[in-house]
MIBA-582538 format. One record per residue: x negated, y negated, z of N, C-alpha, C in turn. Coordinates in steps of 0.02 Angstrom, whole numbers, padded with zeros to 5 digits, always signed. Layout:
<sites>
XYZXYZXYZ/...
</sites>
This chain:
<sites>
-04184-03015+06055-04178-03081+06022-04106-03091+05998/-04076-03147+06017-04006-03160+05999-04003-03190+05930/-03963-03160+05887-03954-03185+05819-03895-03234+05818/-03906-03297+05798-03851-03345+05799-03799-03327+05746/-03737-03345+05761-03684-03335+05713-03693-03384+05655/-03660-03372+05598-03665-03418+05541-03647-03490+05559/-03595-03499+05599-03573-03567+05618-03626-03601+05661/-03658-03561+05707-03710-03590+05749-03771-03608+05708/-03788-03567+05659-03845-03581+05615-03833-03645+05576/-03773-03653+05549-03756-03714+05511-03760-03775+05556/-03737-03768+05619-03739-03824+05665-03810-03845+05681/-03855-03794+05689-03925-03810+05703-03959-03845+05645/-03944-03821+05584-03972-03854+05524-03948-03925+05519/-03884-03936+05533-03855-04003+05530-03888-04049+05581/-03900-04021+05641-03932-04062+05693-04002-04082+05674/-04039-04034+05643-04107-04049+05620-04106-04102+05567/-04058-04096+05519-04052-04144+05464-04038-04214+05490/-03993-04218+05540-03977-04283+05569-04037-04311+05605/-04073-04268+05641-04130-04292+05680-04187-04319+05636/-04191-04296+05573-04244-04320+05529-04225-04386+05496/-04164-04409+05506-04142-04473+05477-04153-04529+05528/-04178-04585+05505-04196-04640+05550-04134-04677+05575/-04135-04693+05639-04081-04733+05667-04090-04806+05648/-04035-04841+05639-04038-04912+05620-04072-04954+05674/-04066-04933+05737-04094-04973+05791-04168-04960+05804/-04196-04910+05768-04267-04895+05775-04307-04934+05724/-04349-04980+05746-04389-05019+05700-04453-05041+05734/-04504-05055+05693-04567-05082+05718-04572-05155+05696/-04582-05198+05745-04581-05270+05732-04649-05294+05711/-04652-05327+05652-04715-05357+05630-04722-05425+05662/-04784-05450+05665-04795-05517+05693-04767-05570+05646/-04749-05627+05674-04722-05682+05634-04774-05706+05583/-04836-05710+05605-04889-05733+05559-04897-05685+05501/-04894-05620+05513-04901-05570+05460-04843-05576+05410/-04784-05587+05435-04725-05594+05391-04732-05654+05345/-04749-05711+05374-04753-05772+05333-04814-05773+05288/-04870-05747+05311-04930-05745+05270-04922-05697+05212/-04894-05639+05225-04883-05590+05171-04834-05616+05120/-04779-05647+05143-04728-05673+05097-04755-05732+05058/-04793-05776+05091-04820-05835+05057-04871-05816+05004/-04913-05767+05019-04962-05744+04970-04927-05715+04909/-04874-05677+04920-04836-05649+04865-04804-05704+04822/-04779-05757+04854-04748-05811+04816-04798-05849+04774/-04858-05862+04801-04909-05898+04763-04933-05857+04704/-04945-05793+04715-04968-05749+04661-04915-05744+04606/-04853-05739+04625-04798-05735+04576-04795-05799+04534/-04800-05855+04566-04795-05919+04531-04849-05927+04478/-04910-05911+04496-04966-05920+04450-04960-05876+04387/-04931-05818+04396-04927-05770+04341-04863-05778+04299/-04807-05793+04332-04743-05785+04298-04703-05849+04284/-04730-05908+04301-04692-05969+04289-04671-05978+04216/-04715-05965+04167-04694-05971+04097-04637-05924+04079/-04637-05864+04108-04584-05816+04095-04517-05842+04121/-04520-05872+04181-04459-05899+04211-04431-05956+04169/-04474-05998+04143-04452-06053+04100-04417-06027+04038/-04446-05976+04006-04417-05947+03946-04347-05919+03960/-04341-05881+04015-04276-05852+04033-04224-05906+04047/-04243-05959+04083-04196-06013+04099-04173-06048+04035/-04218-06059+03988-04199-06094+03926-04153-06051+03883/-04164-05986+03883-04119-05941+03845-04050-05939+03877/-04047-05938+03944-03983-05937+03978-03945-06002+03968/-03981-06057+03961-03949-06122+03954-03925-06135+03882/-03949-06097+03835-03929-06106+03765-03856-06083+03756/-03814-06126+03728-03742-06111+03723-03721-06087+03654/-03767-06079+03609-03751-06053+03543-03784-05986+03532/-03769-05954+03476-03799-05891+03459-03865-05903+03422/-03916-05866+03440-03981-05871+03407-03983-05820+03351/-03990-05845+03290-03985-05801+03231-04049-05799+03190/-04100-05836+03212-04163-05836+03174-04222-05847+03220/-04281-05829+03197-04342-05839+03236-04356-05913+03246/-04340-05953+03194-04352-06025+03199-04308-06055+03254/-04245-06032+03258-04200-06057+03309-04222-06036+03379/-04246-05974+03385-04273-05950+03449-04332-05992+03470/-04376-06008+03422-04434-06049+03436-04414-06118+03462/-04360-06146+03433-04336-06212+03453-04306-06210+03523/-04269-06157+03538-04237-06151+03604-04289-06143+03659/-04340-06103+03646-04390-06088+03697-04439-06145+03707/-04463-06175+03652-04516-06225+03658-04492-06297+03651/-04427-06307+03635-04397-06373+03630-04437-06420+03585/-04457-06478+03611-04491-06527+03568-04563-06507+03550/-04587-06453+03579-04654-06428+03563-04650-06368+03516/-04592-06358+03484-04582-06300+03441-04632-06297+03383/-04655-06355+03360-04700-06357+03303-04772-06376+03323/-04785-06374+03388-04852-06390+03413-04898-06330+03404/-04960-06338+03422-05007-06283+03418-04988-06228+03468/-05022-06171+03463-05008-06116+03509-05020-06138+03581/-05075-06173+03592-05090-06198+03658-05039-06247+03683/-05018-06293+03639-04967-06342+03658-04901-06309+03676/-04882-06258+03638-04820-06223+03653-04825-06186+03719/-04884-06154+03732-04892-06117+03794-04887-06163+03854/-04921-06220+03853-04920-06265+03911-04853-06300+03918/-04812-06300+03865-04745-06329+03871-04700-06285+03915/-04722-06224+03930-04684-06179+03973-04699-06189+04047/-04738-06242+04063-04755-06256+04133-04724-06321+04158/-04664-06341+04135-04634-06402+04162-04611-06391+04233/-04613-06444+04273-04588-06438+04341-04629-06392+04385/-04693-06385+04370-04734-06338+04408-04737-06358+04482/-04739-06424+04495-04740-06447+04565-04678-06426+04603/-04619-06437+04572-04556-06416+04603-04555-06340+04608/-04579-06307+04556-04578-06234+04556-04622-06206+04612/-04681-06237+04622-04725-06214+04675-04693-06221+04743/-04665-06281+04756-04632-06292+04820-04574-06244+04830/-04533-06237+04778-04474-06194+04784-04493-06121+04791/-04537-06097+04747-04551-06025+04745-04585-06002+04809/-04635-06040+04832-04670-06019+04892-04624-06021+04953/-04586-06076+04959-04539-06080+05015-04485-06026+05011/-04461-06013+04950-04410-05962+04941-04434-05893+04961/-04494-05875+04939-04521-05809+04956-04537-05803+05030/-04565-05857+05059-04578-05855+05131-04513-05847+05170/-04462-05885+05148-04397-05881+05182-04365-05813+05173/-04362-05788+05111-04326-05725+05098-04364-05664+05122/-04427-05656+05099-04465-05597+05118-04488-05599+05191/-04504-05660+05214-04525-05666+05284-04466-05672+05332/-04409-05695+05307-04351-05705+05350-04307-05644+05358/-04304-05601+05306-04262-05542+05310-04280-05497+05370/-04345-05488+05386-04360-05446+05445-04332-05474+05510/-04327-05541+05516-04297-05570+05577-04223-05553+05580/-04188-05559+05524-04117-05541+05522-04108-05466+05535/-04153-05427+05507-04151-05354+05518-04161-05337+05591/-04210-05370+05624-04223-05357+05695-04161-05374+05737/-04129-05430+05721-04070-05451+05759-04013-05401+05750/-04001-05380+05689-03948-05332+05677-03964-05265+05710/-04027-05244+05707-04046-05181+05738-04036-05182+05814/-04054-05238+05844-04049-05244+05917-03977-05246+05941/-03935-05284+05905-03867-05295+05929-03815-05251+05895/-03828-05228+05834-03777-05191+05798-03802-05126+05768/-03863-05105+05788-03891-05044+05760-03847-04983+05771/-03821-04975+05833-03777-04919+05848-03715-04920+05805/-03689-04981+05793-03629-04988+05751-03641-04966+05679/-03698-04983+05652-03715-04961+05584-03722-04885+05581/-03753-04856+05633-03761-04783+05635-03693-04748+05640/-03650-04774+05683-03584-04742+05691-03542-04748+05629/-03546-04806+05595-03503-04818+05537-03527-04781+05475/-03592-04782+05464-03619-04755+05401-03661-04691+05410/-03677-04675+05473-03720-04617+05486-03793-04638+05488/-03833-04600+05524-03904-04617+05528-03937-04610+05460/-03983-04652+05445-04013-04654+05379-03974-04700+05334/-03911-04683+05322-03868-04728+05283-03861-04795+05317/-03849-04792+05384-03840-04854+05422-03902-04898+05420/-03961-04867+05423-04022-04906+05422-04032-04941+05354/-04019-04904+05300-04027-04934+05233-03977-04991+05223/-03914-04980+05244-03863-05032+05236-03877-05092+05281/-03906-05080+05340-03924-05135+05384-03978-05179+05352/-04028-05147+05319-04079-05185+05284-04048-05227+05228/-04000-05197+05192-03966-05233+05138-03925-05291+05166/-03891-05280+05221-03850-05333+05252-03893-05391+05276/-03950-05375+05306-03997-05427+05327-04020-05468+05267/-04035-05434+05212-04055-05469+05151-04000-05514+05125/-03937-05491+05128-03881-05530+05104-03872-05594+05145/-03877-05588+05211-03870-05646+05255-03924-05697+05241/-03985-05674+05233-04040-05720+05218-04030-05751+05149/-04005-05712+05101-03992-05738+05034-03942-05795+05034/-03889-05789+05074-03839-05842+05079-03871-05906+05107/-03913-05898+05158-03945-05956+05188-03995-05990+05143/-04013-05956+05088-04062-05983+05042-04039-06047+05008/-03974-06063+05014-03948-06124+04981-03979-06187+05011/-04012-06183+05069-04044-06242+05097-04100-06266+05051/-04127-06220+05010-04181-06238+04964-04155-06258+04895/-04089-06263+04889-04058-06275+04824-04084-06337+04788/-04093-06395+04821-04117-06454+04785-04182-06441+04746/-04230-06405+04776-04292-06390+04741-04279-06345+04681/-04232-06299+04687-04215-06255+04631-04183-06296+04575/-04138-06342+04593-04105-06385+04544-04156-06426+04505/-04203-06457+04541-04254-06499+04508-04299-06457+04464/-04316-06397+04487-04359-06353+04447-04324-06333+04381/-04261-06314+04386-04224-06293+04327-04214-06350+04278/-04199-06410+04304-04190-06468+04259-04255-06485+04224/-04310-06480+04258-04374-06492+04226-04389-06440+04172/-04365-06379+04183-04378-06326+04135-04331-06330+04074/-04269-06350+04085-04218-06345+04032-04191-06412+04008/-04195-06464+04049-04164-06528+04032-04206-06586+04059/-04269-06592+04037-04314-06642+04066-04291-06715+04055/-04249-06726+04005-04225-06795+03994-04181-06819+04051/-04157-06773+04093-04116-06793+04150-04156-06835+04200/-04223-06830+04198-04264-06867+04245-04276-06939+04222/-04285-06949+04158-04295-07016+04129-04343-07058+04170/-04401-07030+04186-04453-07068+04219-04444-07078+04294/-04391-07050+04322-04380-07058+04394-04424-07008+04433/-04451-07030+04489-04490-06986+04531-04446-06946+04578/-04477-06903+04617-04441-06859+04662-04398-06897+04712/-04429-06946+04747-04392-06980+04800-04337-07025+04772/-04348-07051+04712-04296-07091+04680-04236-07047+04662/-04249-06987+04638-04194-06941+04621-04156-06921+04683/-04192-06906+04738-04159-06888+04800-04116-06944+04826/-04142-07006+04822-04103-07064+04845-04041-07075+04802/-04049-07066+04736-03993-07078+04690-03940-07023+04694/-03961-06961+04699-03915-06905+04693-03888-06879+04760/-03927-06886+04813-03904-06863+04878-03882-06791+04878/-03821-06780+04904-03795-06712+04908-03775-06684+04840/-03780-06725+04787-03767-06700+04720-03818-06646+04701/-03875-06646+04735-03926-06595+04722-03904-06527+04749/-03851-06526+04789-03823-06462+04812-03764-06440+04770/-03757-06472+04711-03703-06453+04666-03711-06379+04647/-03657-06343+04651-03658-06272+04635-03679-06227+04693/-03678-06255+04755-03701-06216+04813-03657-06155+04824/-03592-06162+04812-03547-06105+04822-03563-06048+04774/-03575-06065+04711-03591-06014+04661-03659-05983+04676/-03705-06025+04702-03771-05998+04720-03766-05948+04777/-03726-05965+04828-03716-05919+04884-03682-05854+04860/-03632-05863+04815-03597-05804+04789-03643-05760+04747/-03692-05789+04716-03741-05751+04677-03793-05719+04722/-03815-05756+04774-03869-05731+04817-03846-05674+04862/-03784-05677+04885-03761-05626+04933-03765-05555+04904/-03734-05541+04847-03740-05473+04820-03809-05460+04791/-03842-05512+04764-03908-05502+04735-03959-05481+04787/-03959-05516+04845-04006-05499+04898-03987-05433+04932/-03922-05420+04937-03899-05355+04964-03927-05298+04922/-03922-05306+04855-03947-05254+04810-04023-05249+04812/-04057-05306+04818-04130-05307+04819-04158-05267+04878/-04137-05287+04938-04163-05253+04998-04130-05185+05007/-04067-05178+04987-04033-05114+04993-04061-05062+04946/-04076-05083+04884-04104-05036+04835-04173-05011+04857/-04213-05057+04884-04279-05038+04909-04273-04991+04968/-04230-05008+05015-04221-04966+05075-04194-04897+05056/-04149-04895+05007-04120-04831+04986-04174-04786+04956/-04219-04816+04916-04273-04776+04886-04319-04747+04941/-04334-04788+04991-04377-04763+05045-04342-04712+05088/-04277-04721+05097-04238-04677+05139-04224-04610+05106/-04200-04612+05044-04176-04551+05011-04228-04518+04965/-04271-04560+04934-04320-04532+04888-04382-04509+04925/-04405-04550+04972-04468-04534+05007-04457-04510+05079/-04395-04511+05104-04379-04485+05171-04421-04518+05226/-04430-04584+05220-04470-04619+05270-04427-04640+05330/-04452-04628+05390-04416-04652+05449-04440-04721+05468/-04501-04739+05450-04528-04806+05460-04547-04834+05392/-04507-04881+05367-04517-04907+05299-04584-04941+05291/-04614-04966+05346-04678-05000+05342-04736-04952+05328/-04724-04887+05334-04777-04838+05320-04780-04820+05246/-04737-04849+05205-04737-04834+05134-04805-04853+05103/-04828-04810+05058-04890-04825+05022-04877-04879+04970/-04931-04905+04940-04922-04957+04890-04881-04931+04831/-04891-04867+04813-04853-04839+04756-04780-04829+04775/-04766-04809+04837-04697-04801+04859-04662-04869+04862/-04698-04920+04886-04670-04988+04886-04656-05012+04815/-04699-04993+04768-04690-05014+04699-04626-04984+04670/-04616-04919+04680-04555-04887+04655-04493-04915+04689/-04498-04926+04755-04442-04954+04792-04426-05025+04768/-04477-05063+04751-04466-05131+04725-04432-05130+04657/-04450-05082+04615-04417-05076+04550-04343-05061+04560/-04326-05016+04606-04257-04999+04619-04218-05060+04644/-04247-05096+04692-04213-05154+04720-04206-05211+04671/-04260-05226+04634-04258-05282+04587-04210-05269+04530/-04210-05209+04503-04164-05192+04447-04092-05199+04469/-04076-05172+04527-04007-05177+04553-03988-05250+04564/-04034-05289+04591-04020-05359+04606-04006-05400+04544/-04047-05391+04493-04039-05431+04431-03974-05414+04395/-03956-05351+04393-03895-05331+04358-03833-05356+04396/-03833-05348+04461-03775-05368+04502-03764-05443+04499/-03818-05482+04500-03812-05554+04505-03811-05590+04438/-03817-05553+04382-03825-05585+04316-03770-05635+04298/-03705-05617+04302-03653-05665+04281-03654-05729+04322/-03661-05723+04388-03661-05782+04430-03725-05822+04421/-03779-05790+04402-03841-05825+04390-03836-05870+04328/-03802-05846+04276-03792-05886+04216-03750-05948+04233/-03696-05938+04272-03653-05994+04291-03692-06044+04333/-03731-06019+04382-03771-06063+04425-03820-06104+04384/-03853-06072+04337-03903-06106+04295-03870-06162+04254/-03811-06148+04226-03778-06199+04184-03752-06257+04226/-03731-06243+04288-03711-06298+04332-03771-06343+04346/-03828-06312+04360-03886-06349+04382-03923-06385+04326/-03916-06363+04263-03956-06395+04211-03919-06453+04177/-03858-06469+04201-03821-06526+04173-03855-06591+04192/-03843-06643+04153-03867-06709+04172-03836-06730+04238/-03872-06768+04278-03848-06788+04344-03781-06825+04339/-03774-06868+04287-03713-06909+04281-03657-06873+04245/-03668-06813+04223-03617-06777+04185-03609-06705+04212/-03589-06698+04275-03583-06631+04304-03523-06594+04277/-03523-06529+04285-03467-06487+04263-03456-06433+04315/-03393-06422+04333-03378-06373+04385-03391-06302+04361/-03403-06258+04409-03415-06188+04392-03356-06156+04358/-03296-06172+04381-03236-06141+04352-03225-06164+04280/-03242-06227+04265-03236-06250+04196-03288-06216+04152/-03348-06207+04179-03400-06172+04142-03377-06100+04127/-03349-06066+04176-03325-05997+04167-03272-05996+04112/-03225-06043+04115-03171-06047+04066-03198-06057+03996/-03244-06105+03989-03272-06120+03923-03314-06062+03896/-03350-06029+03940-03390-05972+03918-03346-05916+03893/-03294-05901+03931-03248-05847+03911-03212-05863+03846/-03194-05927+03838-03155-05949+03780-03197-05953+03717/-03256-05982+03722-03296-05997+03663-03353-05948+03650/-03376-05915+03701-03435-05872+03693-03422-05798+03706/-03366-05783+03738-03349-05713+03750-03380-05685+03814/-03358-05625+03832-03380-05594+03894-03455-05583+03896/-03484-05568+03839-03556-05555+03837-03598-05614+03860/-03570-05675+03857-03608-05734+03876-03627-05734+03949/-03588-05697+03990-03603-05695+04062-03666-05654+04076/-03690-05618+04025-03751-05579+04033-03807-05604+03988/-03800-05668+03966-03853-05698+03926-03917-05701+03967/-03971-05685+03934-04035-05687+03968-04050-05626+04011/-04002-05578+04015-04014-05519+04057-04072-05477+04031/-04075-05468+03965-04129-05427+03937-04197-05457+03951/-04208-05522+03936-04273-05550+03954-04285-05551+04029/-04231-05557+04069-04240-05556+04141-04263-05487+04164/-04233-05434+04136-04253-05367+04155-04324-05351+04131/-04340-05375+04071-04405-05360+04041-04461-05406+04066/-04443-05467+04083-04495-05516+04102-04486-05540+04174/-04426-05565+04191-04415-05588+04259-04412-05529+04307/-04388-05471+04282-04387-05411+04323-04455-05394+04351/-04507-05389+04309-04574-05377+04335-04598-05430+04384/-04576-05493+04375-04594-05546+04421-04567-05531+04491/-04504-05512+04494-04474-05496+04558-04503-05433+04588/-04513-05383+04545-04545-05321+04567-04614-05335+04597/-04653-05376+04561-04720-05392+04582-04721-05426+04650/-04682-05479+04659-04684-05516+04721-04655-05475+04779/-04601-05437+04765-04570-05397+04818-04617-05341+04839/-04648-05309+04790-04697-05256+04804-04755-05283+04845/-04780-05342+04824-04838-05371+04859-04820-05389+04931/-04761-05419+04940-04739-05437+05008-04731-05375+05052/-04698-05323+05025-04687-05263+05064-04753-05227+05082/-04802-05236+05039-04867-05204+05051-04910-05246+05098/-04909-05313+05088-04954-05357+05126-04930-05369+05198/-04865-05373+05209-04840-05388+05276-04864-05335+05327/-04854-05270+05313-04881-05220+05360-04958-05221+05363/-04990-05235+05306-05063-05237+05306-05090-05294+05349/-05060-05354+05341-05081-05410+05383-05066-05397+05456/-05010-05362+05469-04991-05348+05539-05043-05304+05574/-05077-05262+05536-05127-05217+05565-05190-05254+05586/-05205-05309+05552-05267-05344+05565-05258-05409+05604/-05197-05426+05621-05184-05489+05656-05161-05476+05727/
</sites>
């Protein structure tokens, strides 16, 4: 029996280690119906459970002063219903539910259902390039993150629904009795105000969301096929991705929200908002609402991302 030299032994171990890492171009394609059905179900479930949480976070981010008392916090969160009954205050957190439903379901179908299409395209045409540049395993995780980033940038097509949802949540007087079609006719492309800041926020945010999840599956669970992850593995991966996404996108999310919640006739540029925030509120203002987002909006994103990652492969097996 020939005993390999130390260098040969190291080379064999390295080859085995490389072989256990998934190539970026190796993927299993889910059906289109499974992708959209899984993503849509996740969006509907998220909306029903977390819309009040989203309203609270948006109102805290839109507040431009310091909250120094419980009474002031109550006023910021519940606005004109601050002194209403418990039930009245709770239902005041559901403004713009129609816009929210349209936006949230379309957003989740587009992002969670669309990212696999971008991933498939990158794997087919650039999979070898990702492997050569970053190494097997690393390349696959980064490719998933890149696909998420590309889809995140394209999400600006849904911006008008997001604008209307946020205004209903934080500045309902901007509507003044106007219906949806009247607002669209009056404002036109003004509903895309802040699209650049939105794209700048979505690109790193979606990169971190899908990249964090892929990294957990790649390095923590050593999965070669991410679709084989169990529900618990998907849950941990979703926590990793959602946490990274919220932290990375926090400053630009505050700017985007302030651009979008202004009155239609009194817009303010993103750069002016940045200047005023830095001058009057300090650096910490760029992370306003981060704590409630991590504690409340974070679980919302974790929940929907986990559900989508679990349901898409499940639906694919039965369809």
